[in-house]
gemmi code that builds the backbone of each chain (N, CA, C; Angstrom):
import gemmi

chains = {
    "A": [
        ("UNK", (1.197, -1.196, -0.171), (0.030, -0.299, 0.085), (0.599, 0.717, 0.355)),
        ("UNK", (0.653, 1.860, -1.114), (1.149, 3.492, -0.714), (1.022, 4.262, 0.198)),
        ("UNK", (1.636, 4.780, 1.075), (1.256, 5.720, 2.214), (1.495, 7.410, 1.451)),
        ("UNK", (0.934, 8.262, 1.706), (0.801, 9.214, 2.087), (2.399, 10.179, 1.713)),
        ("UNK", (2.907, 10.833, 0.917), (4.165, 11.344, 1.007), (4.735, 12.138, 2.326)),
        ("UNK", (5.554, 11.329, 2.639), (5.959, 11.970, 3.806), (7.849, 11.575, 3.996)),
        ("UNK", (8.051, 12.999, 4.684), (9.531, 13.382, 4.884), (9.967, 13.280, 6.617)),
        ("UNK", (10.588, 12.582, 6.596), (10.915, 11.965, 7.985), (12.353, 12.543, 8.239)),
        ("UNK", (13.079, 12.832, 9.233), (14.792, 12.616, 9.702), (14.382, 13.222, 11.320)),
        ("UNK", (16.097, 12.321, 11.583), (16.300, 13.037, 13.035), (17.874, 13.128, 12.939)),
        ("UNK", (17.731, 13.736, 14.464), (19.677, 13.669, 14.767), (19.622, 13.986, 16.168)),
        ("UNK", (20.700, 13.467, 16.798), (21.131, 13.462, 18.037), (21.329, 15.206, 18.482)),
        ("UNK", (21.413, 15.980, 19.245), (21.446, 17.622, 19.240), (22.362, 17.403, 21.641)),
        ("UNK", (23.257, 17.627, 21.047), (23.680, 17.608, 22.702), (23.283, 19.052, 23.359)),
        ("UNK", (22.450, 19.263, 23.886), (22.075, 20.882, 24.453), (20.857, 20.060, 24.806)),
        ("UNK", (20.708, 21.609, 26.037), (19.421, 21.097, 26.972), (17.804, 21.101, 26.106)),
        ("UNK", (17.499, 20.366, 26.474), (15.995, 19.747, 25.540), (15.290, 21.080, 25.154)),
        ("UNK", (15.379, 22.245, 26.947), (14.641, 23.430, 27.199), (14.793, 24.610, 25.798)),
        ("UNK", (16.082, 24.362, 25.664), (16.804, 25.377, 24.497), (16.545, 25.163, 23.503)),
        ("UNK", (16.189, 23.377, 23.360), (16.180, 23.260, 21.393), (14.737, 23.666, 21.675)),
        ("UNK", (14.193, 23.118, 22.229), (12.149, 23.588, 22.030), (12.421, 25.330, 21.874)),
        ("UNK", (12.989, 25.885, 22.564), (13.085, 27.415, 22.876), (12.707, 27.960, 21.428)),
        ("UNK", (13.927, 26.830, 20.431), (14.255, 27.010, 19.241), (13.518, 26.738, 18.365)),
        ("UNK", (13.262, 25.521, 18.098), (12.374, 25.087, 17.381), (10.597, 25.511, 17.482)),
        ("UNK", (10.601, 26.134, 18.005), (8.852, 26.893, 18.508), (9.776, 28.510, 18.067)),
        ("UNK", (10.309, 28.659, 18.016), (10.522, 29.727, 16.771), (9.917, 29.472, 15.391)),
        ("UNK", (9.158, 30.786, 15.210), (8.279, 30.377, 13.539), (9.361, 31.123, 12.628)),
        ("UNK", (9.494, 30.130, 11.463), (10.040, 30.089, 10.572), (12.173, 30.006, 10.790)),
        ("UNK", (12.059, 28.993, 12.710), (13.345, 29.260, 12.824), (13.805, 28.692, 11.161)),
        ("UNK", (13.855, 27.668, 10.647), (14.670, 26.760, 9.757), (14.351, 27.534, 7.693)),
        ("UNK", (14.124, 29.153, 7.792), (13.671, 29.576, 6.631), (15.323, 30.442, 6.609)),
        ("UNK", (15.733, 29.704, 6.049), (17.534, 30.306, 5.381), (17.596, 29.987, 4.081)),
        ("UNK", (19.223, 30.739, 3.722), (19.586, 29.830, 2.512), (20.612, 28.524, 2.786)),
        ("UNK", (21.187, 27.800, 2.016), (21.785, 26.945, 1.842), (22.987, 27.409, 2.712)),
        ("UNK", (23.762, 28.708, 3.089), (24.551, 28.177, 4.042), (23.911, 28.824, 5.615)),
        ("UNK", (22.801, 28.868, 5.636), (22.133, 29.259, 7.028), (22.236, 30.496, 7.412)),
        ("UNK", (22.579, 31.401, 6.419), (22.338, 32.782, 6.654), (21.057, 33.092, 6.710)),
        ("UNK", (20.603, 33.815, 7.385), (19.330, 34.676, 7.426), (19.533, 35.973, 7.092)),
        ("UNK", (18.217, 36.113, 6.241), (18.133, 38.070, 5.892), (17.202, 38.100, 6.647)),
        ("UNK", (16.961, 39.488, 6.962), (16.091, 40.345, 8.153), (14.626, 39.601, 7.912)),
        ("UNK", (13.929, 39.108, 8.719), (12.564, 39.000, 8.888), (11.986, 39.317, 9.987)),
        ("UNK", (10.446, 40.036, 9.664), (9.684, 40.209, 10.781), (8.424, 39.509, 11.357)),
        ("UNK", (8.024, 39.299, 12.130), (7.440, 38.051, 12.463), (5.791, 38.953, 13.234)),
        ("UNK", (4.931, 39.024, 12.373), (3.388, 39.490, 12.956), (2.643, 38.491, 13.537)),
        ("UNK", (2.086, 38.671, 14.827), (1.508, 37.509, 15.612), (0.604, 37.666, 14.697)),
        ("UNK", (-0.715, 36.729, 14.811), (-2.724, 36.899, 14.156), (-2.999, 36.237, 14.896)),
        ("UNK", (-4.067, 36.337, 14.754), (-5.063, 35.367, 16.593), (-4.550, 33.580, 16.606)),
        ("UNK", (-4.580, 33.321, 15.088), (-4.420, 32.061, 14.818), (-2.878, 31.550, 13.814)),
        ("UNK", (-1.748, 32.386, 14.058), (-0.804, 31.718, 13.738), (0.227, 33.368, 13.598)),
        ("UNK", (0.955, 33.354, 12.663), (1.947, 34.190, 12.576), (2.774, 34.275, 10.860)),
        ("UNK", (2.726, 35.979, 10.218), (2.800, 35.953, 9.473), (4.409, 36.498, 9.557)),
        ("UNK", (5.471, 35.495, 8.951), (6.634, 35.868, 8.522), (6.942, 36.668, 7.430)),
        ("UNK", (7.316, 37.371, 7.412), (7.799, 38.362, 6.660), (9.527, 38.198, 6.217)),
        ("UNK", (10.180, 37.689, 5.253), (11.707, 37.309, 5.100), (11.987, 38.164, 4.050)),
        ("UNK", (12.885, 39.409, 3.938), (13.055, 39.997, 3.125), (13.560, 39.908, 2.313)),
        ("UNK", (14.046, 38.676, 2.082), (15.127, 37.965, 0.736), (13.970, 36.774, 0.113)),
        ("UNK", (13.048, 36.104, 0.917), (12.436, 34.620, 0.405), (10.918, 35.327, 0.206)),
        ("UNK", (10.175, 36.067, 1.090), (9.020, 36.222, 0.738), (8.492, 36.162, 2.329)),
        ("UNK", (7.263, 35.645, 1.797), (6.032, 35.776, 3.158), (5.904, 34.073, 3.414)),
        ("UNK", (5.299, 33.873, 4.716), (4.632, 32.402, 4.829), (3.792, 32.598, 5.660)),
        ("UNK", (3.001, 32.121, 6.092), (1.644, 32.264, 7.616), (2.003, 30.591, 7.925)),
        ("UNK", (2.441, 31.017, 9.036), (2.825, 29.485, 10.075), (1.354, 29.333, 11.063)),
        ("UNK", (0.681, 28.807, 10.989), (-0.204, 28.383, 11.707), (0.077, 26.867, 12.734)),
        ("UNK", (0.660, 27.463, 14.097), (0.653, 26.410, 15.137), (-0.533, 25.577, 15.597)),
        ("UNK", (-0.096, 23.958, 15.498), (-1.541, 23.371, 15.914), (-1.441, 23.271, 17.453)),
        ("UNK", (-0.341, 22.297, 17.967), (-0.245, 21.564, 18.792), (1.704, 22.397, 19.163)),
        ("UNK", (1.351, 22.547, 20.955), (1.932, 22.733, 21.157), (2.525, 22.386, 22.941)),
        ("UNK", (3.636, 20.902, 23.290), (3.629, 20.443, 23.930), (5.122, 20.867, 24.589)),
        ("UNK", (5.746, 21.526, 25.328), (6.659, 22.005, 25.919), (6.981, 21.073, 26.248)),
        ("UNK", (8.069, 20.325, 26.628), (9.445, 20.803, 25.768), (9.598, 19.648, 24.716)),
        ("UNK", (8.261, 18.815, 24.514), (8.713, 17.739, 23.735), (7.981, 17.618, 21.596)),
        ("UNK", (7.404, 18.314, 22.052), (6.364, 18.705, 20.740), (5.591, 19.827, 20.194)),
        ("UNK", (6.131, 19.876, 18.760), (5.417, 21.542, 18.286), (5.292, 20.814, 16.644)),
        ("UNK", (3.768, 21.308, 16.215), (3.199, 20.914, 15.063), (2.491, 22.051, 14.493)),
        ("UNK", (3.154, 22.490, 13.445), (2.437, 23.452, 13.043), (2.545, 23.562, 11.535)),
        ("UNK", (1.730, 24.565, 10.757), (1.849, 24.405, 9.080), (2.408, 25.391, 8.448)),
        ("UNK", (3.052, 25.062, 7.498), (3.714, 26.192, 6.570), (2.703, 27.115, 5.715)),
        ("UNK", (2.163, 28.234, 5.180), (2.244, 28.140, 3.819), (2.765, 28.805, 3.084)),
        ("UNK", (3.597, 29.050, 1.906), (4.516, 30.135, 1.468), (3.979, 30.527, 0.710)),
        ("UNK", (3.845, 32.411, 0.769), (2.829, 33.168, -0.444), (3.815, 33.865, -1.130)),
        ("UNK", (4.304, 33.600, -2.714), (4.966, 34.172, -2.829), (4.764, 35.445, -4.252)),
        ("UNK", (3.453, 35.800, -3.145), (2.844, 37.181, -3.665), (3.727, 37.846, -3.123)),
        ("UNK", (2.711, 39.224, -3.261), (3.367, 40.529, -1.958), (2.973, 40.678, -1.037)),
        ("UNK", (2.966, 41.721, -0.057), (3.466, 41.257, 1.120), (1.918, 41.213, 1.791)),
        ("UNK", (1.279, 42.247, 0.770), (-0.095, 41.822, 1.064), (-1.386, 40.705, 1.313)),
        ("UNK", (-0.510, 39.822, 0.486), (-1.700, 38.281, 0.122), (-0.783, 37.303, 0.289)),
        ("UNK", (-0.819, 36.999, 2.003), (-0.223, 36.405, 2.400), (-1.322, 34.688, 2.476)),
        ("UNK", (-1.042, 34.135, 1.641), (-2.134, 33.116, 1.728), (-2.540, 32.350, 2.918)),
        ("UNK", (-3.232, 33.041, 4.306), (-3.716, 32.188, 5.365), (-4.579, 30.572, 5.194)),
        ("UNK", (-5.273, 30.563, 4.075), (-5.881, 29.406, 3.890), (-5.210, 28.804, 2.501)),
        ("UNK", (-4.145, 28.640, 2.304), (-3.639, 28.114, 1.094), (-3.004, 27.175, 1.369)),
        ("UNK", (-2.562, 25.952, 0.449), (-2.122, 24.817, 0.165), (-0.795, 24.846, 1.845)),
        ("UNK", (-1.034, 23.809, 2.419), (0.374, 24.127, 3.649), (1.064, 22.557, 3.523)),
        ("UNK", (2.088, 22.672, 4.153), (2.670, 21.282, 4.483), (2.393, 20.862, 6.118)),
        ("UNK", (2.737, 19.792, 6.915), (2.095, 20.173, 8.330), (3.500, 20.119, 8.801)),
        ("UNK", (4.116, 20.213, 9.274), (5.560, 20.009, 10.424), (5.777, 19.571, 11.708)),
        ("UNK", (6.290, 18.152, 12.111), (6.101, 18.099, 13.346), (6.737, 17.822, 13.401)),
        ("UNK", (7.773, 18.398, 15.185), (8.463, 18.126, 15.669), (8.762, 17.436, 17.404)),
        ("UNK", (9.709, 16.280, 17.264), (9.403, 15.754, 18.565), (10.861, 15.684, 18.938)),
        ("UNK", (10.692, 16.282, 19.993), (11.944, 16.157, 21.333), (11.745, 14.837, 22.313)),
        ("UNK", (12.709, 14.169, 22.093), (12.980, 13.265, 22.880), (14.148, 12.577, 23.858)),
        ("UNK", (14.104, 13.498, 25.286), (15.512, 13.512, 25.766), (16.324, 12.082, 25.787)),
        ("UNK", (17.263, 11.757, 25.596), (18.562, 10.382, 25.426), (19.139, 10.392, 26.043)),
        ("UNK", (20.567, 9.113, 26.377), (21.428, 9.457, 27.380), (22.180, 10.410, 26.861)),
        ("UNK", (22.531, 10.269, 24.978), (23.260, 10.657, 24.302), (22.682, 12.160, 23.579)),
        ("UNK", (21.920, 12.517, 24.054), (21.458, 13.862, 24.359), (20.197, 14.091, 23.683)),
        ("UNK", (19.661, 15.014, 22.839), (18.043, 15.257, 22.483), (17.625, 14.718, 20.859)),
        ("UNK", (16.902, 13.623, 20.851), (16.981, 12.824, 19.661), (15.837, 14.370, 19.024)),
        ("UNK", (15.872, 14.646, 17.819), (14.872, 15.885, 17.242), (14.371, 15.013, 16.004)),
        ("UNK", (13.334, 14.744, 15.902), (12.693, 14.040, 14.840), (11.713, 15.117, 14.127)),
        ("UNK", (11.887, 15.278, 12.764), (10.937, 16.149, 12.221), (10.446, 15.241, 11.026)),
        ("UNK", (9.075, 15.097, 10.818), (8.203, 14.873, 10.193), (7.621, 15.920, 9.482)),
        ("UNK", (7.342, 15.927, 7.981), (6.509, 16.909, 7.401), (5.962, 16.366, 6.204)),
        ("UNK", (4.821, 15.864, 6.591), (3.580, 15.984, 5.901), (2.688, 16.584, 4.458)),
        ("UNK", (1.678, 16.004, 3.650), (1.066, 16.690, 3.648), (0.932, 18.346, 1.799)),
        ("UNK", (2.119, 17.539, 1.274), (2.746, 17.458, -0.089), (1.749, 17.443, -1.148)),
        ("UNK", (0.637, 16.577, -0.916), (-0.514, 16.410, -2.046), (-1.475, 17.530, -1.779)),
        ("UNK", (-1.651, 18.394, -0.862), (-2.271, 19.175, -0.575), (-1.998, 20.558, -1.938)),
        ("UNK", (-0.602, 19.892, -2.122), (-0.030, 21.055, -3.488), (-0.157, 20.997, -4.776)),
        ("UNK", (-0.602, 21.651, -5.313), (-0.889, 21.194, -7.271), (-0.061, 22.493, -7.541)),
        ("UNK", (0.937, 22.502, -7.013), (2.068, 23.486, -7.599), (2.746, 22.963, -8.720)),
        ("UNK", (3.296, 23.797, -9.398), (4.270, 23.511, -10.698), (5.653, 22.751, -9.928)),
        ("UNK", (6.249, 22.026, -11.138), (7.303, 21.759, -10.361), (8.514, 22.937, -10.273)),
        ("UNK", (8.416, 23.911, -10.818), (9.002, 25.688, -10.650), (9.046, 25.636, -8.995)),
        ("UNK", (7.622, 25.855, -8.747), (7.389, 26.413, -6.919), (7.266, 25.033, -6.004)),
        ("UNK", (7.288, 24.017, -6.611), (8.445, 23.037, -5.615), (9.431, 22.763, -6.069)),
        ("UNK", (10.413, 23.456, -6.945), (11.891, 23.299, -6.912), (11.998, 25.007, -5.524)),
        ("UNK", (11.520, 25.989, -5.638), (11.915, 26.947, -5.022), (11.431, 26.608, -3.550)),
        ("UNK", (10.253, 25.429, -3.251), (10.471, 25.087, -2.230), (11.479, 24.503, -1.434)),
        ("UNK", (12.206, 23.761, -2.036), (13.156, 23.125, -1.591), (14.296, 23.481, -1.971)),
        ("UNK", (14.722, 24.787, -2.572), (15.415, 25.627, -2.297), (15.665, 26.260, -1.018)),
        ("UNK", (14.512, 26.526, -0.329), (14.382, 27.254, 0.710), (14.017, 28.655, -0.224)),
        ("UNK", (13.427, 28.491, -1.249), (12.438, 29.520, -1.353), (13.906, 30.431, -2.532)),
        ("UNK", (15.109, 30.288, -1.857), (16.115, 31.161, -2.097), (16.531, 31.667, -3.734)),
        ("UNK", (16.602, 30.019, -4.286), (16.884, 29.972, -5.340), (15.835, 30.864, -6.618)),
        ("UNK", (14.631, 30.520, -6.928), (13.451, 30.839, -7.554), (13.448, 31.889, -6.980)),
        ("UNK", (13.304, 32.852, -5.954), (13.972, 34.680, -6.028), (15.070, 35.083, -6.181)),
        ("UNK", (15.732, 34.485, -6.170), (17.468, 34.994, -6.789), (17.247, 35.067, -8.399)),
        ("UNK", (16.514, 33.737, -9.040), (16.208, 33.899, -10.164), (15.617, 35.175, -10.396)),
        ("UNK", (14.222, 35.520, -9.906), (13.434, 36.258, -10.146), (14.289, 37.766, -10.529)),
        ("UNK", (14.533, 37.850, -9.221), (15.308, 39.101, -8.822), (16.387, 40.004, -9.901)),
        ("UNK", (16.796, 38.287, -10.237), (18.140, 38.610, -11.472), (17.270, 39.071, -13.099)),
        ("UNK", (16.178, 38.374, -12.783), (15.402, 38.545, -14.580), (14.832, 40.102, -14.560)),
        ("UNK", (14.758, 40.435, -13.117), (13.730, 41.811, -12.827), (15.574, 42.553, -13.313)),
        ("UNK", (16.578, 42.340, -13.037), (17.292, 43.679, -12.791), (17.873, 43.046, -14.492)),
        ("UNK", (18.109, 42.232, -15.144), (17.883, 42.050, -16.574), (16.763, 43.050, -17.334)),
        ("UNK", (15.959, 42.836, -17.021), (14.688, 43.307, -17.579), (15.095, 44.935, -17.454)),
        ("UNK", (15.557, 45.535, -16.405), (15.227, 46.870, -15.786), (17.042, 47.454, -16.086)),
        ("UNK", (17.924, 46.708, -16.723), (18.728, 47.145, -17.644), (18.954, 47.593, -18.636)),
        ("UNK", (17.949, 46.665, -19.491), (17.672, 46.544, -20.982), (16.270, 48.013, -21.226)),
        ("UNK", (15.662, 48.405, -19.764), (14.808, 49.242, -20.501), (15.065, 51.035, -20.231)),
    ],
    "B": [
        ("UNK", (2.414, 14.995, -18.466), (2.461, 15.832, -17.792), (3.701, 14.768, -16.575)),
        ("UNK", (4.169, 14.386, -16.465), (4.799, 13.275, -15.370), (5.794, 14.357, -15.217)),
        ("UNK", (5.871, 15.834, -15.586), (7.146, 16.173, -15.129), (6.583, 17.530, -14.105)),
        ("UNK", (5.449, 17.030, -13.726), (4.021, 17.980, -12.691), (4.293, 17.426, -11.269)),
        ("UNK", (5.706, 17.682, -10.120), (5.774, 16.873, -9.456), (4.467, 17.033, -8.274)),
        ("UNK", (3.983, 18.515, -8.292), (3.109, 18.860, -7.931), (1.870, 18.386, -7.930)),
        ("UNK", (1.675, 18.314, -9.038), (0.310, 17.282, -9.424), (0.095, 15.761, -8.910)),
        ("UNK", (1.295, 15.069, -9.304), (1.479, 13.745, -9.156), (1.257, 13.790, -6.991)),
        ("UNK", (1.703, 14.558, -6.154), (1.117, 14.481, -5.127), (0.198, 14.439, -5.115)),
        ("UNK", (-0.777, 15.548, -5.654), (-1.725, 15.949, -5.840), (-3.033, 14.595, -5.873)),
        ("UNK", (-2.378, 14.144, -7.125), (-2.980, 12.593, -7.032), (-3.142, 11.558, -6.162)),
        ("UNK", (-1.863, 11.646, -5.716), (-1.505, 10.510, -4.414), (-2.642, 11.239, -3.768)),
        ("UNK", (-2.973, 12.073, -3.446), (-3.868, 12.630, -1.735), (-4.953, 11.699, -2.130)),
        ("UNK", (-5.812, 10.569, -2.631), (-6.774, 10.199, -2.314), (-6.651, 8.783, -2.236)),
        ("UNK", (-7.491, 8.254, -1.340), (-6.909, 6.629, -0.904), (-7.597, 6.320, -1.722)),
        ("UNK", (-8.542, 6.486, -2.376), (-9.267, 5.315, -3.482), (-7.901, 5.424, -4.464)),
        ("UNK", (-7.672, 6.941, -4.924), (-6.402, 6.187, -6.315), (-5.730, 5.511, -5.430)),
        ("UNK", (-5.015, 5.634, -4.453), (-3.742, 4.618, -3.965), (-4.123, 3.566, -4.302)),
        ("UNK", (-5.470, 3.007, -3.848), (-5.714, 1.559, -3.791), (-5.781, 1.024, -5.319)),
        ("UNK", (-6.489, 1.693, -6.053), (-6.037, 1.550, -7.450), (-4.605, 1.339, -8.189)),
        ("UNK", (-3.654, 2.526, -7.629), (-2.733, 2.738, -8.376), (-2.070, 1.171, -7.659)),
        ("UNK", (-2.316, 1.096, -6.336), (-1.754, -0.562, -5.628), (-1.811, -1.460, -6.206)),
        ("UNK", (-2.562, -1.744, -7.124), (-3.501, -3.047, -7.959), (-3.006, -2.921, -9.017)),
        ("UNK", (-2.900, -1.859, -9.576), (-2.060, -1.590, -10.910), (-0.069, -2.024, -10.458)),
        ("UNK", (0.221, -1.266, -9.339), (1.313, -1.890, -9.401), (1.832, -3.752, -9.165)),
        ("UNK", (1.117, -4.048, -8.919), (0.916, -5.069, -8.080), (0.324, -6.304, -9.759)),
        ("UNK", (0.023, -5.953, -10.529), (-0.290, -6.691, -11.632), (0.403, -6.237, -13.112)),
        ("UNK", (0.029, -6.679, -14.135), (0.684, -6.469, -15.451), (-0.146, -5.664, -16.360)),
        ("UNK", (-1.326, -5.575, -15.559), (-2.464, -4.149, -15.882), (-3.582, -5.088, -15.552)),
        ("UNK", (-4.365, -3.934, -15.858), (-6.176, -4.135, -15.760), (-6.839, -3.893, -16.320)),
        ("UNK", (-7.997, -3.897, -16.626), (-9.197, -2.878, -17.533), (-10.021, -2.261, -16.059)),
        ("UNK", (-10.677, -0.931, -16.670), (-11.262, -0.508, -15.622), (-12.746, -1.736, -14.666)),
        ("UNK", (-13.116, -2.316, -15.618), (-14.088, -3.272, -15.115), (-13.504, -4.393, -13.962)),
        ("UNK", (-12.187, -4.865, -14.580), (-11.416, -5.418, -13.597), (-11.153, -5.109, -12.237)),
        ("UNK", (-10.670, -3.797, -12.197), (-10.557, -2.656, -11.260), (-11.266, -2.309, -10.221)),
        ("UNK", (-12.967, -2.200, -11.116), (-13.297, -2.022, -9.666), (-14.306, -2.875, -9.217)),
        ("UNK", (-13.930, -4.100, -10.053), (-13.940, -5.482, -9.066), (-13.616, -5.705, -8.259)),
        ("UNK", (-12.046, -5.515, -8.013), (-10.877, -5.665, -7.359), (-10.832, -4.797, -5.802)),
        ("UNK", (-11.580, -3.370, -6.603), (-11.109, -2.702, -5.229), (-12.462, -2.178, -4.514)),
        ("UNK", (-13.645, -2.613, -5.717), (-15.018, -2.431, -4.622), (-15.707, -0.436, -5.007)),
        ("UNK", (-14.937, -0.066, -6.218), (-15.404, 1.067, -6.518), (-16.386, 0.947, -7.783)),
        ("UNK", (-17.039, 2.010, -8.360), (-17.837, 1.229, -9.191), (-17.251, 1.868, -10.345)),
        ("UNK", (-17.046, 1.073, -11.865), (-16.786, 1.104, -12.861), (-16.660, 2.929, -13.164)),
        ("UNK", (-17.701, 3.567, -13.226), (-17.600, 5.356, -13.444), (-16.781, 5.608, -12.694)),
        ("UNK", (-16.658, 5.698, -11.176), (-15.420, 6.151, -10.101), (-14.173, 5.647, -10.563)),
        ("UNK", (-14.158, 4.308, -10.741), (-12.619, 4.060, -11.383), (-12.166, 4.457, -12.391)),
        ("UNK", (-13.092, 5.237, -13.590), (-12.687, 5.534, -15.049), (-12.476, 7.268, -14.520)),
        ("UNK", (-12.959, 7.563, -13.420), (-12.523, 9.106, -13.251), (-11.440, 9.278, -12.581)),
        ("UNK", (-10.697, 8.374, -11.490), (-10.058, 8.233, -10.497), (-8.757, 7.803, -11.676)),
        ("UNK", (-8.774, 6.972, -13.126), (-7.533, 6.618, -13.406), (-7.370, 7.816, -14.797)),
        ("UNK", (-8.015, 8.628, -15.084), (-8.022, 9.905, -16.059), (-7.200, 10.873, -15.063)),
        ("UNK", (-7.825, 10.850, -13.375), (-6.729, 12.102, -13.017), (-5.420, 10.959, -13.038)),
        ("UNK", (-4.893, 9.871, -12.777), (-3.645, 9.400, -12.443), (-2.974, 9.151, -13.801)),
        ("UNK", (-4.099, 9.376, -14.957), (-3.145, 9.144, -16.474), (-2.871, 10.607, -16.763)),
        ("UNK", (-3.662, 11.642, -16.115), (-3.321, 12.905, -16.098), (-2.076, 13.013, -15.513)),
        ("UNK", (-1.158, 12.715, -14.827), (0.125, 13.288, -13.992), (0.911, 11.864, -14.338)),
        ("UNK", (0.730, 11.266, -15.318), (1.751, 9.908, -15.956), (1.895, 8.874, -14.600)),
        ("UNK", (1.127, 8.810, -13.769), (1.749, 7.569, -13.336), (0.650, 6.232, -13.668)),
        ("UNK", (-0.295, 6.828, -14.591), (-0.997, 5.434, -14.917), (-0.538, 5.892, -16.726)),
        ("UNK", (-0.240, 4.520, -17.447), (-0.453, 4.419, -19.044), (-1.479, 3.961, -18.995)),
        ("UNK", (-2.398, 3.449, -20.485), (-3.290, 2.824, -21.107), (-2.997, 2.691, -22.584)),
        ("UNK", (-3.257, 1.451, -22.779), (-3.389, 0.962, -24.038), (-4.514, 0.168, -25.070)),
        ("UNK", (-5.157, 0.730, -25.719), (-6.303, -0.405, -26.374), (-5.855, -1.552, -26.736)),
        ("UNK", (-6.901, -2.319, -26.404), (-6.682, -4.146, -26.414), (-8.234, -4.200, -27.162)),
        ("UNK", (-8.175, -3.953, -28.352), (-9.417, -5.020, -29.291), (-10.505, -3.838, -28.578)),
        ("UNK", (-12.008, -4.178, -27.707), (-12.681, -3.128, -27.146), (-12.286, -2.857, -25.739)),
        ("UNK", (-11.415, -3.132, -25.243), (-11.209, -2.871, -23.918), (-9.769, -1.944, -24.005)),
        ("UNK", (-9.858, -1.108, -22.748), (-8.519, -0.412, -22.392), (-7.196, -1.117, -21.354)),
        ("UNK", (-6.444, -1.098, -21.606), (-5.595, -1.785, -20.629), (-4.890, -0.534, -19.459)),
        ("UNK", (-4.950, -0.877, -18.234), (-4.495, 0.739, -17.638), (-3.165, 0.040, -17.049)),
        ("UNK", (-1.967, 0.142, -17.317), (-0.841, 0.403, -16.362), (-0.394, 1.125, -15.220)),
        ("UNK", (0.427, 0.701, -14.715), (1.503, 1.617, -13.613), (2.541, 2.339, -14.197)),
        ("UNK", (2.913, 3.436, -14.231), (4.051, 3.721, -14.564), (5.000, 4.418, -13.568)),
        ("UNK", (6.096, 3.581, -13.130), (6.484, 4.008, -11.998), (7.464, 5.330, -12.280)),
        ("UNK", (7.281, 6.327, -13.518), (8.607, 7.040, -13.260), (8.470, 8.027, -13.041)),
        ("UNK", (7.068, 8.494, -13.243), (6.227, 9.696, -12.388), (6.480, 9.440, -10.541)),
        ("UNK", (6.713, 8.654, -10.114), (6.867, 7.758, -8.656), (7.893, 8.262, -8.301)),
        ("UNK", (8.666, 7.636, -9.062), (10.279, 7.974, -8.798), (10.397, 9.330, -8.995)),
        ("UNK", (10.107, 10.466, -9.446), (10.399, 11.463, -9.833), (9.782, 12.247, -8.251)),
        ("UNK", (8.380, 11.436, -8.189), (7.836, 12.067, -6.889), (9.099, 11.745, -5.852)),
        ("UNK", (9.258, 10.425, -5.606), (10.230, 10.104, -4.951), (11.930, 10.572, -4.815)),
        ("UNK", (11.915, 11.300, -5.560), (13.561, 11.860, -5.563), (12.759, 13.219, -5.299)),
        ("UNK", (12.191, 14.199, -5.400), (11.564, 15.532, -4.547), (11.875, 14.832, -3.391)),
        ("UNK", (11.356, 13.698, -2.816), (10.885, 13.969, -1.224), (12.358, 13.861, -0.800)),
        ("UNK", (13.209, 12.958, -1.144), (14.237, 12.619, -0.978), (15.186, 13.926, -1.082)),
        ("UNK", (15.417, 14.810, -1.823), (15.794, 15.932, -1.703), (15.001, 16.947, -0.516)),
        ("UNK", (14.078, 17.127, -0.592), (13.001, 17.811, 0.661), (13.963, 17.134, 1.945)),
        ("UNK", (14.349, 15.735, 1.741), (14.516, 15.422, 3.009), (16.007, 15.740, 3.351)),
        ("UNK", (16.426, 16.198, 2.299), (18.160, 17.045, 2.270), (18.024, 17.776, 2.725)),
        ("UNK", (17.178, 18.332, 2.804), (17.064, 19.614, 3.149), (16.682, 20.091, 4.521)),
        ("UNK", (15.948, 19.231, 4.760), (15.926, 19.407, 6.364), (16.856, 18.071, 6.899)),
        ("UNK", (17.998, 17.699, 6.179), (19.255, 17.277, 7.077), (20.227, 18.321, 7.377)),
        ("UNK", (20.001, 19.666, 6.449), (20.617, 20.693, 6.408), (20.209, 21.855, 7.712)),
        ("UNK", (18.681, 21.416, 7.924), (18.575, 22.445, 8.425), (18.916, 22.188, 10.054)),
        ("UNK", (18.539, 20.963, 10.033), (19.078, 19.927, 11.614), (20.214, 20.392, 12.182)),
        ("UNK", (20.935, 19.948, 10.555), (22.926, 20.466, 11.153), (22.854, 21.693, 11.861)),
        ("UNK", (22.198, 22.636, 11.155), (22.357, 23.848, 11.555), (21.806, 23.892, 13.126)),
        ("UNK", (20.778, 23.532, 12.710), (20.259, 23.290, 14.139), (21.082, 23.571, 15.754)),
        ("UNK", (21.581, 21.912, 15.579), (22.588, 21.296, 16.131), (23.590, 22.337, 16.533)),
        ("UNK", (24.419, 22.446, 15.047), (25.552, 23.578, 14.750), (25.008, 24.865, 16.584)),
        ("UNK", (23.954, 25.511, 16.079), (23.544, 26.553, 17.112), (23.667, 26.567, 18.302)),
        ("UNK", (22.849, 25.136, 18.301), (22.550, 24.692, 19.822), (22.910, 24.238, 20.590)),
        ("UNK", (24.656, 23.783, 20.438), (25.583, 23.173, 20.924), (26.708, 24.128, 21.476)),
        ("UNK", (27.013, 25.002, 20.150), (27.711, 26.388, 20.438), (27.142, 27.002, 21.554)),
        ("UNK", (25.741, 27.350, 21.727), (25.104, 28.296, 23.200), (25.427, 27.199, 23.867)),
        ("UNK", (25.574, 25.803, 23.987), (24.945, 25.606, 25.654), (26.761, 25.416, 25.962)),
    ],
}
model = gemmi.Model(1)
for chain_id, residues in chains.items():
    chain = gemmi.Chain(chain_id)
    for i, (resn, *xyz) in enumerate(residues, 1):
        res = gemmi.Residue()
        res.name, res.seqid = resn, gemmi.SeqId(i, " ")
        for name, pos in zip(("N", "CA", "C"), xyz):
            atom = gemmi.Atom()
            atom.name, atom.element = name, gemmi.Element(name[0])
            atom.pos, atom.b_iso = gemmi.Position(*pos), 0.0
            res.add_atom(atom)
        chain.add_residue(res)
    model.add_chain(chain)
structure = gemmi.Structure()
structure.add_model(model)
structure.setup_entities()
């Protein structure tokens, strides 16, 4: 039987579980480029989530579904490639479950992402998601710069 | 349309289509009538789901006399799996950065 599309990864971190939970509960902690460099981000709390505006990558609507400190955090993330006023709060979203488990050798961090079937995105959009949206935006900005240089 | 990975995931997001695809991957092919009997879905329902699966390249069809034989096409699934693998690698990078930052802070 085929299972719904799921991505799951684990890693042991030698740090206090409370500190780790604080980090993974920060909205959009994972949004950065390949090198891990972050661009300025602003977070606007809403009644049912947060809007994270990243100067480089665009806007993300993050809805928190479940918080069990310091062991579990469940949220959905909707990427909005449009302008800052058009964050898609109800658009297709993947669900990101993060579980923290204290073990003798550290804290086992497990990330499980599901919900890809809710996306009917084009391959280009999916590739942009894969690249942390960096490449898609960089290509777009380069295209705009090229256009500007020739007009 | 098998280059559209997002639509493949969308097509896979229906339990009845997964059952139909499972049946096809376990056999050398089947007609819509055969599938309807095997998966307990009406023939019209099976035909509708087969169209969705065929549109994204998960299923191929070939006419054989008065019947149409459907077979699973693994290429679209392989592309979707490759995308998921790259998505997993992205999470590996994110977790590695989390580990570096947390262990540096501690």
